[in-house]
C-alpha positions as CSV (number, residue, x, y, z in Angstrom):
1,X,6.7,3.0,49.1
2,X,4.8,4.1,52.1
3,X,4.6,7.7,52.2
4,X,1.8,10.4,52.7
5,X,-0.1,11.6,55.6
6,X,-3.5,12.7,56.4
7,X,-5.0,16.0,55.7
8,X,-3.7,18.4,58.3
9,X,-3.2,22.3,58.8
10,X,-5.5,25.2,57.9
11,X,-8.5,24.8,55.8
12,X,-6.6,26.6,53.1
13,X,-3.8,24.2,53.1
14,X,-6.4,21.3,53.3
15,X,-8.1,22.9,50.1
16,X,-4.7,23.0,48.3
17,X,-4.1,19.4,49.3
18,X,-7.3,18.2,48.0
19,X,-7.0,20.3,44.8
20,X,-3.7,18.6,44.5
21,X,-4.9,15.2,44.7
22,X,-8.0,15.8,42.6
23,X,-5.5,16.8,39.8
24,X,-3.5,13.7,40.2
25,X,-6.0,11.0,40.3
26,X,-9.6,10.9,38.7
27,X,-11.4,8.4,41.0
28,X,-12.7,9.3,44.6
29,X,-13.2,12.3,46.5
30,X,-10.3,14.0,47.8
31,X,-9.6,13.3,51.4
32,X,-12.0,10.3,51.7
33,X,-10.9,6.6,51.3
34,X,-12.3,4.5,48.4
35,X,-15.3,2.5,49.2
36,X,-16.6,-0.5,46.9
37,X,-17.9,2.1,44.2
38,X,-14.6,3.6,43.9
39,X,-12.7,0.3,43.6
40,X,-15.2,-1.0,41.2
41,X,-14.5,2.3,39.1
42,X,-10.7,1.7,39.2
43,X,-11.2,-2.1,38.4
44,X,-13.2,-1.1,35.3
45,X,-10.3,0.9,33.9
46,X,-7.8,-1.9,34.2
47,X,-7.0,-3.8,30.8
48,X,-5.1,-6.9,30.1
49,X,-1.9,-5.8,28.3
50,X,0.3,-9.0,28.3
51,X,0.1,-12.8,28.7
52,X,1.0,-14.4,31.8
53,X,0.4,-18.0,30.1
54,X,2.9,-17.0,27.3
55,X,5.5,-15.0,29.2
56,X,5.6,-16.9,32.7
57,X,3.9,-20.2,32.4
58,X,5.2,-21.4,29.2
59,X,8.8,-20.7,30.0
60,X,8.5,-22.1,33.5
61,X,7.0,-25.4,32.1
62,X,9.7,-25.4,29.6
63,X,12.2,-25.9,32.5
64,X,10.5,-29.2,33.6
65,X,13.7,-31.1,32.4
66,X,15.9,-29.4,34.7
67,X,13.5,-28.3,37.8
68,X,10.7,-29.7,39.7
69,X,7.7,-27.6,38.6
70,X,5.2,-26.9,41.6
71,X,1.7,-25.5,41.0
72,X,1.2,-24.1,44.7
73,X,-2.1,-22.5,44.2
74,X,-4.6,-21.2,41.5
75,X,-6.2,-17.6,41.4
76,X,-9.6,-17.1,40.0
77,X,-10.4,-13.5,39.6
78,X,-13.8,-13.3,37.7
79,X,-13.3,-16.4,35.9
80,X,-9.7,-15.6,34.9
81,X,-7.6,-18.5,36.3
82,X,-4.0,-18.2,37.0
83,X,-1.9,-20.9,38.1
84,X,0.8,-20.1,40.6
85,X,4.0,-21.8,39.8
86,X,7.4,-22.3,41.5
87,X,10.5,-23.9,40.5
88,X,12.1,-26.3,43.0
89,X,15.7,-27.9,42.8
90,X,15.8,-31.2,41.0
91,X,17.3,-33.8,43.5
92,X,16.2,-31.6,46.7
93,X,18.4,-32.5,49.6
94,X,17.0,-32.0,53.1
95,X,20.5,-31.8,54.4
96,X,21.0,-28.6,52.6
97,X,19.8,-25.1,53.3
98,X,17.2,-23.3,51.3
99,X,17.4,-20.1,49.1
100,X,14.1,-18.4,47.8
101,X,14.0,-16.1,45.1
102,X,10.7,-14.2,44.4
103,X,9.7,-12.0,41.5
104,X,6.6,-10.2,40.3
105,X,5.2,-9.5,43.9
106,X,4.4,-6.3,42.0
107,X,3.3,-7.6,38.7
108,X,4.4,-4.5,36.8
109,X,8.1,-4.9,37.8
110,X,9.0,-6.9,34.7
111,X,12.7,-7.5,35.2
112,X,11.8,-9.2,38.6
113,X,9.8,-11.8,36.7
114,X,12.3,-12.0,33.7
115,X,15.3,-11.9,35.7
116,X,14.2,-14.8,38.0
117,X,13.4,-16.9,34.9
118,X,16.8,-16.0,33.3
119,X,18.5,-17.1,36.6
120,X,16.6,-20.4,36.8
121,X,17.2,-21.1,32.9
122,X,20.8,-20.1,32.7
123,X,22.6,-19.8,36.0
124,X,21.0,-22.0,38.7
125,X,22.9,-25.1,37.7
126,X,26.1,-23.5,39.1
127,X,24.8,-23.7,42.6
128,X,23.5,-27.5,42.3
129,X,24.5,-29.8,45.2
130,X,25.3,-26.7,47.4
131,X,21.9,-25.3,48.4
132,X,18.3,-26.1,47.6
133,X,16.8,-23.5,45.2
134,X,13.1,-22.5,45.4
135,X,12.2,-19.8,42.7
136,X,8.8,-18.2,42.3
137,X,9.2,-16.0,39.3
138,X,5.7,-14.4,39.4
139,X,3.9,-14.0,42.6
140,X,1.0,-11.6,41.1
141,X,0.1,-12.7,37.8
142,X,-3.2,-10.7,37.4
143,X,-0.8,-7.6,38.2
144,X,1.7,-9.0,35.5
145,X,-1.0,-8.8,32.8
146,X,-2.2,-5.4,33.8
147,X,1.1,-4.0,34.4
148,X,0.0,-3.0,37.8
149,X,1.1,-2.9,41.4
150,X,-2.2,-4.0,42.7
151,X,-4.4,-7.3,42.6
152,X,-7.9,-6.7,41.4
153,X,-9.1,-5.9,45.0
154,X,-7.0,-2.6,44.8
155,X,-4.7,-4.5,47.3
156,X,-0.8,-4.2,47.4
157,X,0.4,-8.0,47.8
158,X,3.7,-6.4,49.2
159,X,1.9,-4.8,52.0
160,X,0.1,-8.1,52.6
161,X,2.5,-10.6,53.9
162,X,0.7,-11.1,57.3
163,X,-1.9,-13.3,59.0
164,X,-4.7,-13.1,57.9
165,X,-3.6,-11.6,54.4
166,X,-5.9,-9.4,52.5
167,X,-4.3,-10.6,49.2
168,X,-4.7,-14.1,47.9
169,X,-1.3,-14.0,46.2
170,X,0.6,-13.4,49.5
171,X,-1.4,-16.0,51.3
172,X,-0.5,-18.5,48.7
173,X,3.1,-17.8,48.8
174,X,3.2,-17.6,52.8
175,X,1.4,-21.1,52.6
176,X,4.2,-22.5,50.2
177,X,7.1,-21.5,52.4
178,X,5.6,-22.0,55.8
179,X,7.0,-25.7,56.0
180,X,10.5,-24.6,55.2
181,X,10.7,-22.0,57.9
182,X,13.8,-22.4,59.9
183,X,15.7,-23.9,57.0
184,X,16.0,-20.8,54.8
185,X,19.3,-19.3,54.5
186,X,18.7,-16.6,51.9
187,X,15.6,-14.7,50.4
188,X,16.1,-12.5,47.5
189,X,13.0,-10.5,46.4
190,X,13.2,-8.9,43.0
191,X,11.6,-5.6,42.5
192,X,11.8,-2.3,40.4
193,X,11.4,1.3,41.1
194,X,9.8,3.0,38.2
195,X,8.8,6.2,37.0
196,X,5.2,5.1,37.0
197,X,5.5,4.8,40.8
198,X,5.4,8.6,41.0
199,X,3.1,9.2,38.1
200,X,0.5,6.5,38.5
201,X,0.8,4.3,41.7
202,X,1.6,6.8,44.4
203,X,-1.4,9.0,43.4
204,X,-3.5,6.2,43.3
205,X,-2.5,5.1,46.7
206,X,-3.0,8.4,48.0
207,X,-6.5,8.5,46.4
208,X,-7.4,5.1,47.8
209,X,-6.5,5.9,51.3
210,X,-8.0,9.4,51.3
211,X,-4.6,11.1,51.8
212,X,-2.7,13.9,50.0
213,X,-0.5,12.9,47.3
214,X,3.1,14.6,48.2
215,X,5.3,14.4,45.1
216,X,8.6,12.6,45.4
217,X,11.3,11.5,43.2
218,X,12.7,8.3,41.6
219,X,16.2,7.7,42.1
220,X,18.3,6.8,39.0
221,X,19.9,3.5,39.5
222,X,19.9,0.2,41.6
223,X,19.6,0.0,45.1
224,X,18.5,-2.7,47.8
225,X,16.6,-2.8,50.9
226,X,17.9,-4.5,54.0
227,X,16.0,-5.7,57.2
228,X,16.4,-3.1,59.7
229,X,15.3,-5.6,62.5
230,X,18.2,-7.7,61.3
231,X,20.7,-5.7,59.4
232,X,23.4,-7.4,57.4
233,X,25.6,-4.8,55.9
234,X,28.4,-6.9,54.4
235,X,26.0,-9.0,52.7
236,X,24.1,-6.0,51.2
237,X,27.5,-4.6,50.0
238,X,28.3,-7.8,48.3
239,X,25.1,-7.6,46.4
240,X,25.5,-4.0,45.5
241,X,29.2,-4.9,44.4
242,X,27.9,-7.6,42.1
243,X,25.3,-5.5,40.4
244,X,27.7,-2.7,39.9
245,X,29.5,-4.7,37.4
246,X,26.2,-4.7,35.4
247,X,24.4,-1.4,35.9
248,X,24.9,1.9,38.0
249,X,24.0,2.3,41.5
250,X,21.7,5.0,42.7
251,X,23.1,7.8,44.4
252,X,21.8,9.5,47.6
253,X,19.6,12.5,47.3
254,X,21.0,15.9,48.8
255,X,19.5,14.8,52.2
256,X,21.5,11.5,52.2
257,X,18.3,9.5,51.2
258,X,16.9,7.3,48.6
259,X,12.9,7.3,48.4
260,X,13.0,9.0,51.7
261,X,15.2,6.5,53.9
262,X,18.4,7.3,54.9
263,X,21.3,5.6,52.9
264,X,23.2,3.2,55.2
265,X,25.8,2.6,52.6
266,X,26.0,3.1,48.8
267,X,22.8,1.8,47.4
268,X,21.5,0.4,50.8
269,X,18.6,1.4,52.7
270,X,16.5,-0.6,55.2
271,X,12.9,-1.3,56.3
272,X,11.3,-3.1,59.0
273,X,10.3,-5.9,56.7
274,X,8.0,-8.0,58.9
275,X,6.4,-5.0,60.7
276,X,5.4,-3.5,57.0
277,X,4.2,-6.9,55.7
278,X,6.6,-6.9,53.0
279,X,7.6,-10.2,51.1
280,X,11.3,-10.2,52.1
281,X,10.2,-10.8,55.6
282,X,8.3,-14.1,55.2
283,X,11.0,-16.7,55.6
284,X,13.0,-15.9,58.7
285,X,16.1,-16.4,56.6
286,X,19.4,-14.7,58.4
287,X,20.1,-12.9,54.8
288,X,17.4,-11.1,53.0
289,X,17.5,-8.4,50.4
290,X,15.0,-6.7,48.3
291,X,16.4,-5.5,44.9
292,X,15.3,-2.2,43.2
293,X,16.0,-1.8,39.5
294,X,15.3,1.3,37.7
295,X,14.1,0.3,34.2
296,X,13.3,3.7,33.0
297,X,17.0,4.9,33.1
298,X,18.3,6.2,30.0
299,X,21.5,4.4,31.0
300,X,19.8,0.8,31.1
301,X,18.2,-1.4,28.7
302,X,15.6,-4.2,29.4
303,X,18.3,-6.9,29.1
304,X,20.6,-4.8,31.5
305,X,17.8,-4.8,34.0
306,X,17.3,-8.6,33.9
307,X,21.0,-9.1,34.0
308,X,21.2,-6.8,37.3
309,X,18.5,-8.9,38.7
310,X,20.5,-12.2,38.0
311,X,23.8,-10.5,39.2
312,X,22.0,-9.7,42.5
313,X,20.7,-13.2,43.0
314,X,24.2,-14.6,42.1
315,X,26.0,-12.2,44.3
316,X,23.8,-13.0,47.4
317,X,24.2,-16.8,46.8
318,X,28.0,-16.3,46.3
319,X,28.2,-14.3,49.6
320,X,26.1,-16.8,51.7
321,X,27.5,-19.9,50.5
322,X,31.1,-18.5,51.6
323,X,29.8,-18.0,55.2
324,X,31.0,-20.8,57.9
325,X,27.2,-21.8,58.4
326,X,26.7,-22.7,54.7
């Protein structure tokens, strides 16, 4: 998430901040943003840890009997090629509204990818002839294989949904959805908040941007992010209610916040999605939500996390399809 500030205060406080940053990340000079050399050093540290071909491409193509499989782009990173795949409702009806489900914008957030695939495989048929579905299970395949938040350019795709985009993953998804803008009723963007956000990714972000690392905390439980420019509190509560049947909802901290943002209702915070370049802002849909599953909780299994993502999608669809405009 977006936190951190430039070095401020006395020389002593700056020194303490610099020492803290140095202790939390091995790359770069504290207080100085990364240049090409530091980004190359970071990239050389990344290792392929799982297979996009086996865990995403094969399951998507296995659904070709029930869905139209679209290849909406191809990423080529130093000779490693990744097809960008989407599932589109078979028998697409231009008279129906459209719902978009996206997962793996941050590739390391596993239940977003696997939850989207589980929904497409086992639950989407319940919505046939009521709404067109477009499911993009893994927006960031390179990040999925490295279990990382960024792409190989050290860019966060989920801060890059703007024109021109600095992330090829984000640009490709925006191009896919652009012809359908104005027809989207719903967008559910599937994410996780993990312990590695605090131990790995936020320290790396601070180092990359030349800012001090300010330790935070990871909430234990599921929550959602609404659009502060177009809040839909009843819709968000419907999603929370559906997920609460599967896993626990994150409580507010002592200050009434989750990851630094005020809690608007149980398990609900809000961001200005378009302003921040977040994926959930790309469609212009009246109903949008970003899910945040906590996979490191001792109270949740991987299967439960996938089920929570499915519950969120289904809760969102059930709510919007019950509204008059649907």
